[in-house]
PDB file of N, CA, C and O in Angstrom:
ATOM      1  N   UNK A   1       0.822  -1.175   0.000  1.00  0.00           N
ATOM      2  CA  UNK A   1       0.000   0.000   0.000  1.00  0.00           C
ATOM      3  C   UNK A   1       0.880   1.258   0.000  1.00  0.00           C
ATOM      4  O   UNK A   1       1.770   1.385   0.841  1.00  0.00           O
ATOM      5  N   UNK A   2       0.637   2.198  -0.946  1.00  0.00           N
ATOM      6  CA  UNK A   2       1.483   3.399  -1.016  1.00  0.00           C
ATOM      7  C   UNK A   2       1.214   4.368   0.133  1.00  0.00           C
ATOM      8  O   UNK A   2       0.085   4.491   0.609  1.00  0.00           O
ATOM      9  N   UNK A   3       2.253   5.042   0.562  1.00  0.00           N
ATOM     10  CA  UNK A   3       2.125   6.009   1.663  1.00  0.00           C
ATOM     11  C   UNK A   3       1.680   7.346   1.083  1.00  0.00           C
ATOM     12  O   UNK A   3       2.279   7.877   0.148  1.00  0.00           O
ATOM     13  N   UNK A   4       0.599   7.875   1.676  1.00  0.00           N
ATOM     14  CA  UNK A   4       0.076   9.155   1.192  1.00  0.00           C
ATOM     15  C   UNK A   4       0.800  10.300   1.896  1.00  0.00           C
ATOM     16  O   UNK A   4       0.981  10.292   3.114  1.00  0.00           O
ATOM     17  N   UNK A   5       1.204  11.277   1.099  1.00  0.00           N
ATOM     18  CA  UNK A   5       1.857  12.450   1.670  1.00  0.00           C
ATOM     19  C   UNK A   5       0.795  13.493   1.988  1.00  0.00           C
ATOM     20  O   UNK A   5      -0.151  13.698   1.228  1.00  0.00           O
ATOM     21  N   UNK A   6       0.977  14.145   3.132  1.00  0.00           N
ATOM     22  CA  UNK A   6       0.077  15.233   3.481  1.00  0.00           C
ATOM     23  C   UNK A   6       0.394  16.437   2.606  1.00  0.00           C
ATOM     24  O   UNK A   6       1.549  16.692   2.267  1.00  0.00           O
ATOM     25  N   UNK A   7      -0.646  17.164   2.250  1.00  0.00           N
ATOM     26  CA  UNK A   7      -0.413  18.376   1.479  1.00  0.00           C
ATOM     27  C   UNK A   7       0.177  19.439   2.393  1.00  0.00           C
ATOM     28  O   UNK A   7      -0.340  19.714   3.476  1.00  0.00           O
ATOM     29  N   UNK A   8       1.245  20.015   1.940  1.00  0.00           N
ATOM     30  CA  UNK A   8       1.867  21.072   2.743  1.00  0.00           C
ATOM     31  C   UNK A   8       1.218  22.409   2.385  1.00  0.00           C
ATOM     32  O   UNK A   8       0.963  22.719   1.221  1.00  0.00           O
ATOM     33  N   UNK A   9       0.967  23.176   3.429  1.00  0.00           N
ATOM     34  CA  UNK A   9       0.362  24.484   3.233  1.00  0.00           C
ATOM     35  C   UNK A   9       1.476  25.458   2.879  1.00  0.00           C
ATOM     36  O   UNK A   9       2.465  25.588   3.601  1.00  0.00           O
ATOM     37  N   UNK A  10       1.295  26.137   1.755  1.00  0.00           N
ATOM     38  CA  UNK A  10       2.305  27.118   1.357  1.00  0.00           C
ATOM     39  C   UNK A  10       2.075  28.394   2.156  1.00  0.00           C
ATOM     40  O   UNK A  10       1.002  28.995   2.113  1.00  0.00           O
ATOM     41  N   UNK A  11       3.097  28.783   2.875  1.00  0.00           N
ATOM     42  CA  UNK A  11       2.996  29.992   3.682  1.00  0.00           C
ATOM     43  C   UNK A  11       3.797  31.105   3.025  1.00  0.00           C
ATOM     44  O   UNK A  11       4.859  30.883   2.445  1.00  0.00           O
ATOM     45  N   UNK A  12       3.248  32.313   3.138  1.00  0.00           N
ATOM     46  CA  UNK A  12       3.970  33.455   2.597  1.00  0.00           C
ATOM     47  C   UNK A  12       5.117  33.785   3.551  1.00  0.00           C
ATOM     48  O   UNK A  12       4.964  33.751   4.772  1.00  0.00           O
ATOM     49  N   UNK A  13       6.225  34.091   2.982  1.00  0.00           N
ATOM     50  CA  UNK A  13       7.354  34.469   3.834  1.00  0.00           C
ATOM     51  C   UNK A  13       7.081  35.842   4.422  1.00  0.00           C
ATOM     52  O   UNK A  13       6.527  36.723   3.765  1.00  0.00           O
ATOM     53  N   UNK A  14       7.474  35.998   5.650  1.00  0.00           N
ATOM     54  CA  UNK A  14       7.250  37.269   6.341  1.00  0.00           C
ATOM     55  C   UNK A  14       8.075  38.356   5.678  1.00  0.00           C
ATOM     56  O   UNK A  14       9.242  38.165   5.338  1.00  0.00           O
ATOM     57  N   UNK A  15       7.439  39.492   5.507  1.00  0.00           N
ATOM     58  CA  UNK A  15       8.131  40.607   4.870  1.00  0.00           C
ATOM     59  C   UNK A  15       9.204  41.124   5.828  1.00  0.00           C
ATOM     60  O   UNK A  15       8.932  41.417   6.992  1.00  0.00           O
ATOM     61  N   UNK A  16      10.396  41.226   5.323  1.00  0.00           N
ATOM     62  CA  UNK A  16      11.497  41.693   6.161  1.00  0.00           C
ATOM     63  C   UNK A  16      11.375  43.177   6.419  1.00  0.00           C
ATOM     64  O   UNK A  16      11.036  43.954   5.526  1.00  0.00           O
ATOM     65  N   UNK A  17      11.652  43.556   7.637  1.00  0.00           N
ATOM     66  CA  UNK A  17      11.652  44.981   7.969  1.00  0.00           C
ATOM     67  C   UNK A  17      12.906  45.603   7.393  1.00  0.00           C
ATOM     68  O   UNK A  17      13.993  45.027   7.443  1.00  0.00           O
ATOM     69  N   UNK A  18      12.728  46.786   6.847  1.00  0.00           N
ATOM     70  CA  UNK A  18      13.908  47.459   6.322  1.00  0.00           C
ATOM     71  C   UNK A  18      14.750  47.947   7.504  1.00  0.00           C
ATOM     72  O   UNK A  18      14.221  48.306   8.556  1.00  0.00           O
ATOM     73  N   UNK A  19      15.998  47.951   7.318  1.00  0.00           N
ATOM     74  CA  UNK A  19      16.898  48.367   8.386  1.00  0.00           C
ATOM     75  C   UNK A  19      16.834  49.863   8.627  1.00  0.00           C
ATOM     76  O   UNK A  19      17.339  50.357   9.635  1.00  0.00           O
ATOM     77  N   UNK A  20      16.222  50.575   7.716  1.00  0.00           N
ATOM     78  CA  UNK A  20      16.108  52.018   7.891  1.00  0.00           C
ATOM     79  C   UNK A  20      17.466  52.681   7.814  1.00  0.00           C
ATOM     80  O   UNK A  20      17.841  53.470   8.681  1.00  0.00           O
ATOM     81  N   UNK A  21      18.186  52.355   6.779  1.00  0.00           N
ATOM     82  CA  UNK A  21      19.549  52.874   6.683  1.00  0.00           C
ATOM     83  C   UNK A  21      19.592  54.242   6.000  1.00  0.00           C
ATOM     84  O   UNK A  21      20.661  54.718   5.617  1.00  0.00           O
ATOM     85  N   UNK A  22      18.434  54.865   5.854  1.00  0.00           N
ATOM     86  CA  UNK A  22      18.436  56.175   5.204  1.00  0.00           C
ATOM     87  C   UNK A  22      18.806  57.254   6.210  1.00  0.00           C
ATOM     88  O   UNK A  22      18.700  57.059   7.421  1.00  0.00           O
ATOM     89  N   UNK A  23      19.232  58.367   5.701  1.00  0.00           N
ATOM     90  CA  UNK A  23      19.641  59.476   6.564  1.00  0.00           C
ATOM     91  C   UNK A  23      18.439  60.011   7.331  1.00  0.00           C
ATOM     92  O   UNK A  23      18.549  60.370   8.504  1.00  0.00           O
ATOM     93  N   UNK A  24      17.293  60.063   6.663  1.00  0.00           N
ATOM     94  CA  UNK A  24      16.075  60.572   7.303  1.00  0.00           C
ATOM     95  C   UNK A  24      15.684  59.770   8.523  1.00  0.00           C
ATOM     96  O   UNK A  24      15.313  60.337   9.551  1.00  0.00           O
ATOM     97  N   UNK A  25      15.763  58.451   8.416  1.00  0.00           N
ATOM     98  CA  UNK A  25      15.400  57.614   9.563  1.00  0.00           C
ATOM     99  C   UNK A  25      16.401  57.787  10.698  1.00  0.00           C
ATOM    100  O   UNK A  25      16.032  57.732  11.871  1.00  0.00           O
ATOM    101  N   UNK A  26      17.648  57.994  10.354  1.00  0.00           N
ATOM    102  CA  UNK A  26      18.688  58.222  11.365  1.00  0.00           C
ATOM    103  C   UNK A  26      18.424  59.525  12.112  1.00  0.00           C
ATOM    104  O   UNK A  26      18.554  59.593  13.334  1.00  0.00           O
ATOM    105  N   UNK A  27      18.054  60.552  11.360  1.00  0.00           N
ATOM    106  CA  UNK A  27      17.767  61.849  11.974  1.00  0.00           C
ATOM    107  C   UNK A  27      16.540  61.742  12.877  1.00  0.00           C
ATOM    108  O   UNK A  27      16.528  62.286  13.981  1.00  0.00           O
ATOM    109  N   UNK A  28      15.508  61.038  12.404  1.00  0.00           N
ATOM    110  CA  UNK A  28      14.295  60.852  13.217  1.00  0.00           C
ATOM    111  C   UNK A  28      14.635  60.138  14.520  1.00  0.00           C
ATOM    112  O   UNK A  28      14.155  60.508  15.591  1.00  0.00           O
ATOM    113  N   UNK A  29      15.461  59.120  14.410  1.00  0.00           N
ATOM    114  CA  UNK A  29      15.876  58.363  15.592  1.00  0.00           C
ATOM    115  C   UNK A  29      16.604  59.268  16.579  1.00  0.00           C
ATOM    116  O   UNK A  29      16.371  59.195  17.785  1.00  0.00           O
ATOM    117  N   UNK A  30      17.484  60.119  16.063  1.00  0.00           N
ATOM    118  CA  UNK A  30      18.211  61.045  16.932  1.00  0.00           C
ATOM    119  C   UNK A  30      17.278  62.049  17.596  1.00  0.00           C
ATOM    120  O   UNK A  30      17.433  62.362  18.777  1.00  0.00           O
ATOM    121  N   UNK A  31      16.307  62.553  16.834  1.00  0.00           N
ATOM    122  CA  UNK A  31      15.413  63.582  17.357  1.00  0.00           C
ATOM    123  C   UNK A  31      14.477  63.037  18.433  1.00  0.00           C
ATOM    124  O   UNK A  31      13.956  63.795  19.250  1.00  0.00           O
ATOM    125  N   UNK A  32      14.268  61.727  18.432  1.00  0.00           N
ATOM    126  CA  UNK A  32      13.402  61.116  19.444  1.00  0.00           C
ATOM    127  C   UNK A  32      14.151  60.791  20.732  1.00  0.00           C
ATOM    128  O   UNK A  32      13.545  60.365  21.715  1.00  0.00           O
ATOM    129  N   UNK A  33      15.435  60.987  20.727  1.00  0.00           N
ATOM    130  CA  UNK A  33      16.255  60.658  21.901  1.00  0.00           C
ATOM    131  C   UNK A  33      15.884  61.564  23.074  1.00  0.00           C
ATOM    132  O   UNK A  33      15.591  62.743  22.876  1.00  0.00           O
ATOM    133  N   UNK A  34      15.896  61.026  24.289  1.00  0.00           N
ATOM    134  CA  UNK A  34      15.526  61.812  25.471  1.00  0.00           C
ATOM    135  C   UNK A  34      16.404  63.043  25.690  1.00  0.00           C
ATOM    136  O   UNK A  34      15.915  64.083  26.131  1.00  0.00           O
ATOM    137  N   UNK A  35      17.679  62.931  25.387  1.00  0.00           N
ATOM    138  CA  UNK A  35      18.588  64.065  25.594  1.00  0.00           C
ATOM    139  C   UNK A  35      18.201  65.238  24.701  1.00  0.00           C
ATOM    140  O   UNK A  35      18.296  66.393  25.114  1.00  0.00           O
ATOM    141  N   UNK A  36      17.768  64.945  23.490  1.00  0.00           N
ATOM    142  CA  UNK A  36      17.366  65.997  22.553  1.00  0.00           C
ATOM    143  C   UNK A  36      16.106  66.687  23.074  1.00  0.00           C
ATOM    144  O   UNK A  36      15.975  67.908  22.993  1.00  0.00           O
ATOM    145  N   UNK A  37      15.183  65.886  23.610  1.00  0.00           N
ATOM    146  CA  UNK A  37      13.942  66.459  24.147  1.00  0.00           C
ATOM    147  C   UNK A  37      14.241  67.368  25.342  1.00  0.00           C
ATOM    148  O   UNK A  37      13.652  68.441  25.477  1.00  0.00           O
ATOM    149  N   UNK A  38      15.157  66.929  26.204  1.00  0.00           N
ATOM    150  CA  UNK A  38      15.533  67.751  27.359  1.00  0.00           C
ATOM    151  C   UNK A  38      16.171  69.052  26.903  1.00  0.00           C
ATOM    152  O   UNK A  38      15.879  70.118  27.443  1.00  0.00           O
ATOM    153  N   UNK A  39      17.037  68.961  25.914  1.00  0.00           N
ATOM    154  CA  UNK A  39      17.696  70.162  25.395  1.00  0.00           C
ATOM    155  C   UNK A  39      16.672  71.112  24.787  1.00  0.00           C
ATOM    156  O   UNK A  39      16.769  72.327  24.959  1.00  0.00           O
ATOM    157  N   UNK A  40      15.709  70.568  24.088  1.00  0.00           N
ATOM    158  CA  UNK A  40      14.683  71.401  23.457  1.00  0.00           C
ATOM    159  C   UNK A  40      13.856  72.139  24.504  1.00  0.00           C
ATOM    160  O   UNK A  40      13.546  73.318  24.333  1.00  0.00           O
ATOM    161  N   UNK A  41      13.495  71.446  25.591  1.00  0.00           N
ATOM    162  CA  UNK A  41      12.702  72.103  26.633  1.00  0.00           C
ATOM    163  C   UNK A  41      13.520  73.171  27.347  1.00  0.00           C
ATOM    164  O   UNK A  41      12.994  74.228  27.697  1.00  0.00           O
ATOM    165  N   UNK A  42      14.801  72.901  27.563  1.00  0.00           N
ATOM    166  CA  UNK A  42      15.635  73.909  28.229  1.00  0.00           C
ATOM    167  C   UNK A  42      15.819  75.130  27.340  1.00  0.00           C
ATOM    168  O   UNK A  42      15.857  76.256  27.837  1.00  0.00           O
ATOM    169  N   UNK A  43      15.934  74.923  26.037  1.00  0.00           N
ATOM    170  CA  UNK A  43      16.055  76.050  25.105  1.00  0.00           C
ATOM    171  C   UNK A  43      14.777  76.884  25.118  1.00  0.00           C
ATOM    172  O   UNK A  43      14.826  78.114  25.094  1.00  0.00           O
ATOM    173  N   UNK A  44      13.636  76.203  25.155  1.00  0.00           N
ATOM    174  CA  UNK A  44      12.354  76.926  25.180  1.00  0.00           C
ATOM    175  C   UNK A  44      12.224  77.773  26.448  1.00  0.00           C
ATOM    176  O   UNK A  44      11.758  78.911  26.394  1.00  0.00           O
ATOM    177  N   UNK A  45      12.635  77.216  27.579  1.00  0.00           N
ATOM    178  CA  UNK A  45      12.543  77.993  28.826  1.00  0.00           C
ATOM    179  C   UNK A  45      13.500  79.181  28.798  1.00  0.00           C
ATOM    180  O   UNK A  45      13.168  80.262  29.285  1.00  0.00           O
ATOM    181  N   UNK A  46      14.683  78.979  28.231  1.00  0.00           N
ATOM    182  CA  UNK A  46      15.631  80.085  28.113  1.00  0.00           C
ATOM    183  C   UNK A  46      15.094  81.185  27.198  1.00  0.00           C
ATOM    184  O   UNK A  46      15.296  82.371  27.458  1.00  0.00           O
ATOM    185  N   UNK A  47      14.414  80.787  26.135  1.00  0.00           N
ATOM    186  CA  UNK A  47      13.822  81.783  25.231  1.00  0.00           C
ATOM    187  C   UNK A  47      12.739  82.591  25.944  1.00  0.00           C
ATOM    188  O   UNK A  47      12.615  83.798  25.733  1.00  0.00           O
ATOM    189  N   UNK A  48      11.960  81.918  26.787  1.00  0.00           N
ATOM    190  CA  UNK A  48      10.920  82.624  27.553  1.00  0.00           C
ATOM    191  C   UNK A  48      11.562  83.617  28.515  1.00  0.00           C
ATOM    192  O   UNK A  48      11.096  84.749  28.648  1.00  0.00           O
ATOM    193  N   UNK A  49      12.630  83.193  29.185  1.00  0.00           N
ATOM    194  CA  UNK A  49      13.333  84.083  30.115  1.00  0.00           C
ATOM    195  C   UNK A  49      13.923  85.286  29.384  1.00  0.00           C
ATOM    196  O   UNK A  49      13.885  86.410  29.884  1.00  0.00           O
ATOM    197  N   UNK A  50      14.471  85.033  28.193  1.00  0.00           N
ATOM    198  CA  UNK A  50      15.048  86.113  27.402  1.00  0.00           C
ATOM    199  C   UNK A  50      13.983  87.127  26.997  1.00  0.00           C
ATOM    200  O   UNK A  50      14.212  88.334  27.063  1.00  0.00           O
ATOM    201  N   UNK A  51      12.821  86.635  26.578  1.00  0.00           N
ATOM    202  CA  UNK A  51      11.727  87.532  26.186  1.00  0.00           C
ATOM    203  C   UNK A  51      11.291  88.382  27.376  1.00  0.00           C
ATOM    204  O   UNK A  51      11.038  89.578  27.233  1.00  0.00           O
ATOM    205  N   UNK A  52      11.203  87.756  28.554  1.00  0.00           N
ATOM    206  CA  UNK A  52      10.810  88.490  29.761  1.00  0.00           C
ATOM    207  C   UNK A  52      11.859  89.548  30.115  1.00  0.00           C
ATOM    208  O   UNK A  52      11.513  90.667  30.495  1.00  0.00           O
ATOM    209  N   UNK A  53      13.125  89.195  29.990  1.00  0.00           N
ATOM    210  CA  UNK A  53      14.212  90.133  30.292  1.00  0.00           C
ATOM    211  C   UNK A  53      14.187  91.322  29.329  1.00  0.00           C
ATOM    212  O   UNK A  53      14.433  92.461  29.728  1.00  0.00           O
ATOM    213  N   UNK A  54      13.886  91.045  28.062  1.00  0.00           N
ATOM    214  CA  UNK A  54      13.808  92.126  27.071  1.00  0.00           C
ATOM    215  C   UNK A  54      12.684  93.098  27.416  1.00  0.00           C
ATOM    216  O   UNK A  54      12.835  94.311  27.272  1.00  0.00           O
ATOM    217  N   UNK A  55      11.552  92.555  27.874  1.00  0.00           N
ATOM    218  CA  UNK A  55      10.431  93.409  28.264  1.00  0.00           C
ATOM    219  C   UNK A  55      10.817  94.290  29.457  1.00  0.00           C
ATOM    220  O   UNK A  55      10.515  95.483  29.478  1.00  0.00           O
ATOM    221  N   UNK A  56      11.480  93.697  30.438  1.00  0.00           N
ATOM    222  CA  UNK A  56      11.907  94.443  31.628  1.00  0.00           C
ATOM    223  C   UNK A  56      12.897  95.545  31.230  1.00  0.00           C
ATOM    224  O   UNK A  56      12.818  96.672  31.718  1.00  0.00           O
ATOM    225  N   UNK A  57      13.830  95.197  30.333  1.00  0.00           N
ATOM    226  CA  UNK A  57      14.824  96.170  29.878  1.00  0.00           C
ATOM    227  C   UNK A  57      14.142  97.318  29.134  1.00  0.00           C
ATOM    228  O   UNK A  57      14.481  98.484  29.332  1.00  0.00           O
ATOM    229  N   UNK A  58      13.186  96.980  28.283  1.00  0.00           N
ATOM    230  CA  UNK A  58      12.478  98.013  27.522  1.00  0.00           C
ATOM    231  C   UNK A  58      11.731  98.960  28.459  1.00  0.00           C
ATOM    232  O   UNK A  58      11.701 100.172  28.242  1.00  0.00           O
ATOM    233  N   UNK A  59      11.134  98.395  29.497  1.00  0.00           N
ATOM    234  CA  UNK A  59      10.421  99.227  30.476  1.00  0.00           C
ATOM    235  C   UNK A  59      11.393 100.139  31.227  1.00  0.00           C
ATOM    236  O   UNK A  59      11.088 101.306  31.474  1.00  0.00           O
ATOM    237  N   UNK A  60      12.555  99.608  31.588  1.00  0.00           N
ATOM    238  CA  UNK A  60      13.559 100.395  32.309  1.00  0.00           C
ATOM    239  C   UNK A  60      14.096 101.529  31.437  1.00  0.00           C
ATOM    240  O   UNK A  60      14.294 102.646  31.915  1.00  0.00           O
ATOM    241  N   UNK A  61      14.328 101.240  30.169  1.00  0.00           N
ATOM    242  CA  UNK A  61      14.820 102.267  29.246  1.00  0.00           C
ATOM    243  C   UNK A  61      13.781 103.367  29.084  1.00  0.00           C
ATOM    244  O   UNK A  61      14.105 104.554  29.075  1.00  0.00           O
ATOM    245  N   UNK A  62      12.531 102.950  28.958  1.00  0.00           N
ATOM    246  CA  UNK A  62      11.439 103.915  28.804  1.00  0.00           C
ATOM    247  C   UNK A  62      11.351 104.839  30.023  1.00  0.00           C
ATOM    248  O   UNK A  62      11.170 106.049  29.895  1.00  0.00           O
ATOM    249  N   UNK A  63      11.486 104.236  31.202  1.00  0.00           N
ATOM    250  CA  UNK A  63      11.419 104.997  32.453  1.00  0.00           C
ATOM    251  C   UNK A  63      12.604 105.965  32.558  1.00  0.00           C
ATOM    252  O   UNK A  63      12.443 107.112  32.973  1.00  0.00           O
ATOM    253  N   UNK A  64      13.812 105.481  32.171  1.00  0.00           N
ATOM    254  CA  UNK A  64      15.013 106.313  32.243  1.00  0.00           C
ATOM    255  C   UNK A  64      14.932 107.481  31.266  1.00  0.00           C
ATOM    256  O   UNK A  64      15.328 108.597  31.605  1.00  0.00           O
ATOM    257  N   UNK A  65      14.429 107.243  30.067  1.00  0.00           N
ATOM    258  CA  UNK A  65      14.288 108.319  29.075  1.00  0.00           C
ATOM    259  C   UNK A  65      13.287 109.383  29.556  1.00  0.00           C
ATOM    260  O   UNK A  65      13.471 110.585  29.366  1.00  0.00           O
ATOM    261  N   UNK A  66      12.222 108.876  30.187  1.00  0.00           N
ATOM    262  CA  UNK A  66      11.207 109.797  30.708  1.00  0.00           C
ATOM    263  C   UNK A  66      11.802 110.683  31.804  1.00  0.00           C
ATOM    264  O   UNK A  66      11.518 111.878  31.878  1.00  0.00           O
ATOM    265  N   UNK A  67      12.643 110.065  32.665  1.00  0.00           N
ATOM    266  CA  UNK A  67      13.279 110.798  33.749  1.00  0.00           C
ATOM    267  C   UNK A  67      14.281 111.826  33.211  1.00  0.00           C
ATOM    268  O   UNK A  67      14.401 112.919  33.765  1.00  0.00           O
ATOM    269  N   UNK A  68      14.999 111.484  32.137  1.00  0.00           N
ATOM    270  CA  UNK A  68      15.990 112.383  31.559  1.00  0.00           C
ATOM    271  C   UNK A  68      15.333 113.564  30.819  1.00  0.00           C
ATOM    272  O   UNK A  68      15.889 114.661  30.774  1.00  0.00           O
ATOM    273  N   UNK A  69      14.163 113.327  30.251  1.00  0.00           N
ATOM    274  CA  UNK A  69      13.511 114.375  29.481  1.00  0.00           C
ATOM    275  C   UNK A  69      12.926 115.489  30.361  1.00  0.00           C
ATOM    276  O   UNK A  69      12.646 116.586  29.877  1.00  0.00           O
ATOM    277  N   UNK A  70      12.745 115.201  31.648  1.00  0.00           N
ATOM    278  CA  UNK A  70      12.166 116.219  32.540  1.00  0.00           C
ATOM    279  C   UNK A  70      13.140 117.290  32.912  1.00  0.00           C
ATOM    280  O   UNK A  70      12.794 118.208  33.654  1.00  0.00           O
TER     281      UNK A  70
END
């Protein structure tokens, strides 16, 4: 009696993930790094402080000019 072979199910090979060797993906990876995020937040706070300092300076200059004009 001949031995019957089971039918094998043809499976699709899993699509390989690209290694992402492009420059864009490298830059994205760098920009997502925690150190970059911390630096960005510190820069934003420094910009806010600078804007506030400029306003204070402008007010002081205005006051000094007013005092000199009298």
